[in-house]
ZAVORO-495242 format. One line per field, with one value per atom (N, C-alpha, C): residue number from 1; residue in one letter; chain; atom name; x, y, z. Coordinates in steps of 0.05 Angstrom, whole numbers. Each point is the difference from the previous one (the first is absolute). Example, Ala and Ser with C-alpha at 12.3 -4.5 7.8 and 13.67 -1.06 7.14 Angstrom:
<sites>
i (1	1	1	2	2	2) $
aa (A	A	A	S	S	S) $
ch (A	A	A	A	A	A) $
at (N	CA	C	N	CA	C) $
c1 (264	-18	18	-7	16	-15) $
c2 (-114	24	24	21	24	22) $
c3 (156	0	0	-14	1	14) $
</sites>
This chain:
<sites>
i (1	1	1	2	2	2	3	3	3	4	4	4	5	5	5	6	6	6	7	7	7	8	8	8	9	9	9	10	10	10	11	11	11	12	12	12	13	13	13	14	14	14	15	15	15	16	16	16	17	17	17	18	18	18	19	19	19	20	20	20	21	21	21	22	22	22	23	23	23	24	24	24	25	25	25	26	26	26	27	27	27	28	28	28	29	29	29	30	30	30	31	31	31	32	32	32	33	33	33	34	34	34	35	35	35	36	36	36	37	37	37	38	38	38	39	39	39	40	40	40	41	41	41	42	42	42	43	43	43	44	44	44	45	45	45	46	46	46	47	47	47	48	48	48	49	49	49	50	50	50	51	51	51	52	52	52	53	53	53	54	54	54	55	55	55	56	56	56	57	57	57	58	58	58	59	59	59	60	60	60	61	61	61	62	62	62	63	63	63	64	64	64	65	65	65	66	66	66	67	67	67	68	68	68	69	69	69	70	70	70	71	71	71	72	72	72	73	73	73	74	74	74	75	75	75	76	76	76	77	77	77	78	78	78	79	79	79	80	80	80	81	81	81	82	82	82	83	83	83	84	84	84	85	85	85	86	86	86	87	87	87	88	88	88	89	89	89	90	90	90	91	91	91	92	92	92	93	93	93	94	94	94	95	95	95	96	96	96	97	97	97	98	98	98	99	99	99	100	100	100	101	101	101	102	102	102	103	103	103	104	104	104	105	105	105	106	106	106	107	107	107	108	108	108	109	109	109	110	110	110	111	111	111	112	112	112	113	113	113	114	114	114	115	115	115	116	116	116	117	117	117	118	118	118	119	119	119	120	120	120	121	121	121	122	122	122	123	123	123	124	124	124	125	125	125	126	126	126	127	127	127	128	128	128	129	129	129	130	130	130	131	131	131	132	132	132	133	133	133	134	134	134	135	135	135	136	136	136	137	137	137	138	138	138	139	139	139	140	140	140	141	141	141	142	142	142	143	143	143	144	144	144	145	145	145	146	146	146	147	147	147	148	148	148	149	149	149	150	150	150	151	151	151	152	152	152	153	153	153	154	154	154	155	155	155	156	156	156	157	157	157	158	158	158	159	159	159	160	160	160	161	161	161	162	162	162	163	163	163	164	164	164	165	165	165	166	166	166	167	167	167	168	168	168	169	169	169	170	170	170	171	171	171	172	172	172	173	173	173	174	174	174	175	175	175	176	176	176	177	177	177) $
aa (X	X	X	X	X	X	X	X	X	X	X	X	X	X	X	X	X	X	X	X	X	X	X	X	X	X	X	X	X	X	X	X	X	X	X	X	X	X	X	X	X	X	X	X	X	X	X	X	X	X	X	X	X	X	X	X	X	X	X	X	X	X	X	X	X	X	X	X	X	X	X	X	X	X	X	X	X	X	X	X	X	X	X	X	X	X	X	X	X	X	X	X	X	X	X	X	X	X	X	X	X	X	X	X	X	X	X	X	X	X	X	X	X	X	X	X	X	X	X	X	X	X	X	X	X	X	X	X	X	X	X	X	X	X	X	X	X	X	X	X	X	X	X	X	X	X	X	X	X	X	X	X	X	X	X	X	X	X	X	X	X	X	X	X	X	X	X	X	X	X	X	X	X	X	X	X	X	X	X	X	X	X	X	X	X	X	X	X	X	X	X	X	X	X	X	X	X	X	X	X	X	X	X	X	X	X	X	X	X	X	X	X	X	X	X	X	X	X	X	X	X	X	X	X	X	X	X	X	X	X	X	X	X	X	X	X	X	X	X	X	X	X	X	X	X	X	X	X	X	X	X	X	X	X	X	X	X	X	X	X	X	X	X	X	X	X	X	X	X	X	X	X	X	X	X	X	X	X	X	X	X	X	X	X	X	X	X	X	X	X	X	X	X	X	X	X	X	X	X	X	X	X	X	X	X	X	X	X	X	X	X	X	X	X	X	X	X	X	X	X	X	X	X	X	X	X	X	X	X	X	X	X	X	X	X	X	X	X	X	X	X	X	X	X	X	X	X	X	X	X	X	X	X	X	X	X	X	X	X	X	X	X	X	X	X	X	X	X	X	X	X	X	X	X	X	X	X	X	X	X	X	X	X	X	X	X	X	X	X	X	X	X	X	X	X	X	X	X	X	X	X	X	X	X	X	X	X	X	X	X	X	X	X	X	X	X	X	X	X	X	X	X	X	X	X	X	X	X	X	X	X	X	X	X	X	X	X	X	X	X	X	X	X	X	X	X	X	X	X	X	X	X	X	X	X	X	X	X	X	X	X	X	X	X	X	X	X	X	X	X	X	X	X	X	X	X	X	X	X	X	X	X	X	X	X	X	X	X	X	X	X	X	X	X	X	X	X	X	X	X	X	X	X	X	X	X	X	X	X	X	X	X	X	X	X	X	X	X	X	X	X	X	X	X	X	X	X	X	X	X	X) $
ch (A	A	A	A	A	A	A	A	A	A	A	A	A	A	A	A	A	A	A	A	A	A	A	A	A	A	A	A	A	A	A	A	A	A	A	A	A	A	A	A	A	A	A	A	A	A	A	A	A	A	A	A	A	A	A	A	A	A	A	A	A	A	A	A	A	A	A	A	A	A	A	A	A	A	A	A	A	A	A	A	A	A	A	A	A	A	A	A	A	A	A	A	A	A	A	A	A	A	A	A	A	A	A	A	A	A	A	A	A	A	A	A	A	A	A	A	A	A	A	A	A	A	A	A	A	A	A	A	A	A	A	A	A	A	A	A	A	A	A	A	A	A	A	A	A	A	A	A	A	A	A	A	A	A	A	A	A	A	A	A	A	A	A	A	A	A	A	A	A	A	A	A	A	A	A	A	A	A	A	A	A	A	A	A	A	A	A	A	A	A	A	A	A	A	A	A	A	A	A	A	A	A	A	A	A	A	A	A	A	A	A	A	A	A	A	A	A	A	A	A	A	A	A	A	A	A	A	A	A	A	A	A	A	A	A	A	A	A	A	A	A	A	A	A	A	A	A	A	A	A	A	A	A	A	A	A	A	A	A	A	A	A	A	A	A	A	A	A	A	A	A	A	A	A	A	A	A	A	A	A	A	A	A	A	A	A	A	A	A	A	A	A	A	A	A	A	A	A	A	A	A	A	A	A	A	A	A	A	A	A	A	A	A	A	A	A	A	A	A	A	A	A	A	A	A	A	A	A	A	A	A	A	A	A	A	A	A	A	A	A	A	A	A	A	A	A	A	A	A	A	A	A	A	A	A	A	A	A	A	A	A	A	A	A	A	A	A	A	A	A	A	A	A	A	A	A	A	A	A	A	A	A	A	A	A	A	A	A	A	A	A	A	A	A	A	A	A	A	A	A	A	A	A	A	A	A	A	A	A	A	A	A	A	A	A	A	A	A	A	A	A	A	A	A	A	A	A	A	A	A	A	A	A	A	A	A	A	A	A	A	A	A	A	A	A	A	A	A	A	A	A	A	A	A	A	A	A	A	A	A	A	A	A	A	A	A	A	A	A	A	A	A	A	A	A	A	A	A	A	A	A	A	A	A	A	A	A	A	A	A	A	A	A	A	A	A	A	A	A	A	A	A	A	A	A	A	A	A	A	A	A	A	A	A	A	A	A	A	A	A	A	A	A	A	A	A	A	A	A	A	A) $
at (N	CA	C	N	CA	C	N	CA	C	N	CA	C	N	CA	C	N	CA	C	N	CA	C	N	CA	C	N	CA	C	N	CA	C	N	CA	C	N	CA	C	N	CA	C	N	CA	C	N	CA	C	N	CA	C	N	CA	C	N	CA	C	N	CA	C	N	CA	C	N	CA	C	N	CA	C	N	CA	C	N	CA	C	N	CA	C	N	CA	C	N	CA	C	N	CA	C	N	CA	C	N	CA	C	N	CA	C	N	CA	C	N	CA	C	N	CA	C	N	CA	C	N	CA	C	N	CA	C	N	CA	C	N	CA	C	N	CA	C	N	CA	C	N	CA	C	N	CA	C	N	CA	C	N	CA	C	N	CA	C	N	CA	C	N	CA	C	N	CA	C	N	CA	C	N	CA	C	N	CA	C	N	CA	C	N	CA	C	N	CA	C	N	CA	C	N	CA	C	N	CA	C	N	CA	C	N	CA	C	N	CA	C	N	CA	C	N	CA	C	N	CA	C	N	CA	C	N	CA	C	N	CA	C	N	CA	C	N	CA	C	N	CA	C	N	CA	C	N	CA	C	N	CA	C	N	CA	C	N	CA	C	N	CA	C	N	CA	C	N	CA	C	N	CA	C	N	CA	C	N	CA	C	N	CA	C	N	CA	C	N	CA	C	N	CA	C	N	CA	C	N	CA	C	N	CA	C	N	CA	C	N	CA	C	N	CA	C	N	CA	C	N	CA	C	N	CA	C	N	CA	C	N	CA	C	N	CA	C	N	CA	C	N	CA	C	N	CA	C	N	CA	C	N	CA	C	N	CA	C	N	CA	C	N	CA	C	N	CA	C	N	CA	C	N	CA	C	N	CA	C	N	CA	C	N	CA	C	N	CA	C	N	CA	C	N	CA	C	N	CA	C	N	CA	C	N	CA	C	N	CA	C	N	CA	C	N	CA	C	N	CA	C	N	CA	C	N	CA	C	N	CA	C	N	CA	C	N	CA	C	N	CA	C	N	CA	C	N	CA	C	N	CA	C	N	CA	C	N	CA	C	N	CA	C	N	CA	C	N	CA	C	N	CA	C	N	CA	C	N	CA	C	N	CA	C	N	CA	C	N	CA	C	N	CA	C	N	CA	C	N	CA	C	N	CA	C	N	CA	C	N	CA	C	N	CA	C	N	CA	C	N	CA	C	N	CA	C	N	CA	C	N	CA	C	N	CA	C	N	CA	C	N	CA	C	N	CA	C	N	CA	C	N	CA	C	N	CA	C	N	CA	C	N	CA	C	N	CA	C	N	CA	C	N	CA	C	N	CA	C	N	CA	C	N	CA	C	N	CA	C	N	CA	C	N	CA	C	N	CA	C	N	CA	C	N	CA	C	N	CA	C	N	CA	C	N	CA	C) $
c1 (19	-19	20	-10	17	-16	15	-13	15	-14	7	-10	8	-10	4	-16	-1	2	16	5	-15	-17	-15	-1	-15	-6	30	21	24	4	14	7	31	19	28	7	-6	10	16	22	19	16	-2	14	28	22	27	11	-9	7	23	6	22	-13	19	-11	-14	-5	-14	-34	-8	-30	-14	5	-11	-26	-25	-25	-10	17	-8	17	21	14	4	-4	3	-21	-1	-15	22	-7	13	19	24	19	-10	-1	-7	17	1	11	-14	13	-14	2	7	4	-26	-20	-25	-21	-20	-26	-13	11	-14	-24	-15	-23	-12	-7	-11	-17	-17	-19	8	-1	7	-20	-9	-25	9	-4	10	-21	9	-17	14	-14	8	-8	18	-13	-18	3	-18	-27	-4	-30	1	-25	2	9	17	10	-22	2	-24	10	27	11	27	12	29	10	15	11	31	7	34	6	19	14	23	14	27	3	12	7	17	16	15	-12	14	-10	-6	15	-5	-23	-18	-26	-24	-19	-30	-16	-17	-19	-31	-14	-30	-13	-20	-17	-22	4	-18	-28	9	-22	11	-13	8	26	6	20	20	-4	18	11	25	10	14	-3	12	28	21	26	10	6	7	26	13	23	-9	13	-4	18	-4	15	13	-6	10	27	5	22	21	23	24	9	-2	10	31	9	29	13	3	7	28	19	24	-4	-19	-5	-10	17	-3	9	-10	7	11	23	12	-2	-9	-7	23	8	16	-15	1	-12	24	0	18	-15	12	-15	15	-5	10	29	10	28	14	-14	12	8	-14	3	-17	11	-15	-14	-26	-17	-2	1	-5	-27	-15	-30	-1	-7	0	-35	-6	-32	1	-17	-8	-14	-6	-15	-25	-16	-30	-1	23	2	8	11	14	-14	-29	-15	-1	15	0	25	18	23	-6	15	0	0	-17	5	23	13	26	26	-4	23	2	25	5	11	-9	9	29	16	24	8	-16	11	-25	3	-20	16	-13	14	-16	8	-15	-1	-15	-1	24	9	21	-14	-23	-14	-22	3	-22	-18	-3	-21	-6	-28	-12	-15	-1	-21	-16	-25	-16	-15	-8	-16	-30	-16	-29	-10	-10	-12	-32	-13	-30	-8	-27	-14	-22	-3	-19	-19	-24	-21	-15	-8	-13	-18	-19	-20	13	9	9	-27	0	-17	-7	18	-3	-10	7	-9	-23	0	-21	8	25	9	17	-5	18	30	17	30	15	22	17	28	12	27	14	27	16	18	2	16	18	25	21	7	5	7	22	20	20	-6	5	-3	24	10	26	-8	9	-4	28	2	25	-1	24	1	3	-12	4	9	19	16	-19	-23	-12	-17	-14	-14	16	25	17	12	7	10	-22	-27	-19	-3	1	0	26	22	26	0	-14	-5	-19	-19	-20	14	14	18	21	16	17	-17	-20	-12	-13	-3	-11	22	22	24	5	3	7	27	21	29	11) $
c2 (-22	24	24	19	23	22	23	25	17	16	18	26	20	30	12	24	17	30	17	24	23	19	17	27	12	34	10	2	8	33	9	28	2	15	0	-33	-16	-28	-8	19	-8	-22	-18	-28	3	-9	2	-19	-24	-25	-15	2	-12	-25	-20	-24	-19	-20	-21	6	18	2	-28	-17	-26	7	0	1	-12	-23	-14	9	21	8	30	14	32	11	28	18	15	9	15	23	1	24	26	20	26	22	20	27	9	8	2	31	18	29	13	-6	13	-15	14	-9	-22	-26	-23	-9	-16	-16	-21	-24	-20	-15	-16	-18	-27	-20	-27	-15	-17	-21	-26	-16	-25	-23	-22	-22	-24	-26	-17	-25	-20	-24	-17	0	-20	8	28	11	27	15	30	10	20	18	12	-5	14	23	-1	22	2	25	6	18	-9	17	8	20	6	-6	-15	-3	11	9	10	18	25	14	21	13	21	26	15	21	27	-3	20	-4	-19	-4	-2	5	-2	-21	-15	-17	5	-2	0	-26	-10	-21	9	-8	14	-25	-24	-19	-28	-17	-28	-12	6	-9	22	24	23	18	8	19	22	25	23	6	4	8	27	20	24	9	18	11	16	-5	14	23	25	24	10	-6	10	-19	-20	-17	8	0	0	-22	-8	-23	2	21	5	19	-2	19	14	-14	16	21	2	18	29	21	25	23	25	22	19	14	21	27	16	31	15	21	21	27	12	26	15	25	19	23	6	25	26	20	31	-2	-13	-4	-20	-12	-20	-26	-4	-28	-17	-25	-19	-22	-5	-23	-22	-24	-20	-14	-7	-11	-22	-26	-26	-9	-8	-10	-22	-19	-23	10	-16	7	12	-14	9	25	9	21	25	1	24	26	-5	26	16	-12	12	17	-1	15	28	17	29	12	21	8	17	7	16	-21	-24	-20	-9	-11	-9	-30	-13	-30	-3	-14	-2	-31	-19	-28	-15	-19	-24	-28	-11	-27	-23	-19	-21	-24	-16	-21	-21	-13	-19	-23	-8	-24	7	-10	9	-21	-24	-20	-6	0	-8	-25	-18	-26	0	-7	0	-28	-12	-23	0	-6	0	-30	-4	-26	0	-15	0	-24	0	-27	0	-18	-1	-25	9	-22	-7	-27	-7	-25	-3	-21	-22	-25	-22	-11	-1	-12	-25	-19	-30	-5	11	-5	19	22	26	6	-1	11	29	12	28	-8	10	-3	26	-1	27	-5	12	-4	26	-5	27	1	25	2	29	-4	24	6	26	11	25	0	22	20	24	21	22	-1	17	28	20	29	10	16	7	27	14	30	9	21	12	30	2	24	28	-12	23	20	-11	18	16	-9	16	24	-6	19	25	-9	19	22	-17	18	20	-13	16	23	-2	21	20	-9	19	16	-11	13	20	-7	16	25	-4	21	23	-11	22	9	-12	8	28	8	31	9	-14	4	-10) $
c3 (-2	2	-1	-14	-6	4	15	1	-22	-15	-18	6	-17	6	-27	-1	-24	9	-12	11	-20	9	-16	16	-17	16	9	-16	7	-2	18	2	2	-19	4	5	-19	0	-22	-3	-21	7	-15	6	-9	15	-6	-20	8	-18	13	28	12	15	5	16	-17	13	-18	-2	15	0	1	17	3	13	-12	8	26	4	25	25	-7	23	3	-22	3	-22	12	-18	-18	-25	-16	12	-5	11	-14	15	-10	12	-14	8	27	23	26	7	-17	10	3	-19	0	18	2	19	-15	-2	-13	15	-17	8	-20	8	-14	14	-14	13	-7	18	-1	1	-21	3	-2	25	2	-11	-9	-9	10	3	8	-12	-8	-22	18	25	16	5	-4	2	1	3	-1	28	-2	22	14	28	16	16	5	16	-5	2	0	21	17	21	-5	5	2	31	-3	29	6	-23	1	-22	2	-25	6	-17	8	9	20	8	-21	-23	-19	-15	6	-18	21	-11	17	-20	15	-17	10	-19	8	-16	9	-8	-18	-28	-18	-1	0	3	10	1	14	-12	-26	-16	-8	8	-8	21	-6	21	-16	10	-14	19	-17	12	-9	17	-9	19	-11	11	24	25	22	-1	-7	-8	25	27	22	5	-13	5	-20	5	-22	-10	-24	-13	-2	-10	-6	16	28	16	-6	-17	-3	-22	-16	-14	13	-5	15	-17	9	-15	24	-7	17	-8	18	-5	14	-9	15	1	25	2	14	-8	13	11	26	12	-10	12	-7	6	17	4	-18	-16	-18	15	21	14	-8	-10	-15	21	-8	16	-22	4	-15	9	-17	4	-19	9	-16	2	-23	0	-19	8	-20	-21	-21	-26	9	19	3	17	10	17	-12	-25	-10	0	-1	1	24	24	25	-2	-18	1	0	14	0	-30	-5	-27	-2	19	3	-6	-5	-2	-26	-10	-25	2	-19	-2	-6	14	-9	-3	11	-2	-4	-13	-1	2	22	3	-9	-14	-13	23	2	22	-11	22	-5	-4	14	-6	-23	-25	-19	-5	19	-4	29	5	26	-9	17	-5	27	-6	24	-2	22	-5	12	-16	7	6	24	6	3	-15	-2	11	15	5	-21	-14	-25	11	2	6	-23	-4	-24	8	-16	6	-20	12	-15	-15	-28	-14	2	8	3	24	25	26	8	-10	3	31	6	25	-1	20	-2	4	-16	4	2	11	3	-9	-18	-7	5	13	-1	-22	-11	-24	2	-7	3	-27	-8	-22	7	-18	3	-21	7	-19	2	-24	-3	-13	19	-8	-6	-28	-10	-3	15	-3	-27	-10	-26	3	-20	-3	-6	-16	-12	17	21	17	20	5	12	-12	-27	-16	-8	1	-1	22	22	27	2	-11	0	-19	-24	-20	12	13	13	22	16	17	-7	-20	-15	-10	-13	-11	25	18	19	22	-2	14	5	20	8	-11	4	-5	-26) $
</sites>
C-alpha cells in the first residue's frame, strides 16, 4: 500500500531541479527566499484518505487543513530561513561619527532614511532541508477498517540570488550618501 501526493495552488513555487525528487520521500526543491505556498493532497492505494495531520514540520512554515485529505503549507515570514543574509548600513552624524546598522532582508524597510547601504552579505548556507511528518488515515477497502500511516517527506529550499539583488538595487537607489 502506497501513499502518494499531488501539489497544486502554488505561489512562488519555482522548482530548482536538484535532488532525486522521489515522490515517496520528498517534495520538489524550490527557491525559498519568497513567501511561498502550496497545497498538498494525499491519496492512498489502500482506500480513501479520511484525515491528514501534520505531526512535525519546520518552524519556517505554517500549515492549515483544507479538507480531510488536503493540507496547505505556507512560509511563516516571521521566521528567517537564511539567517546569514544581511544588509549593512552606515549612518554619519554631524561630527562624521559613523554608526553601523545591520538588517535581515525582511527588515530593511526599518533602516533609517539617513543611512546608506554599504554591504550585502549573502548566506553561507544556501540550502535548507526541512522534514514534514504526517499521520495519514484512510479506510482500508478490503477490511473496511480505519488505518493510520505515518509518512515523512523532506523539502529542500534553495537561496536565490535574484531577490537579494532586487533589494540591494532598491537600497542603492534610495541611499543618502
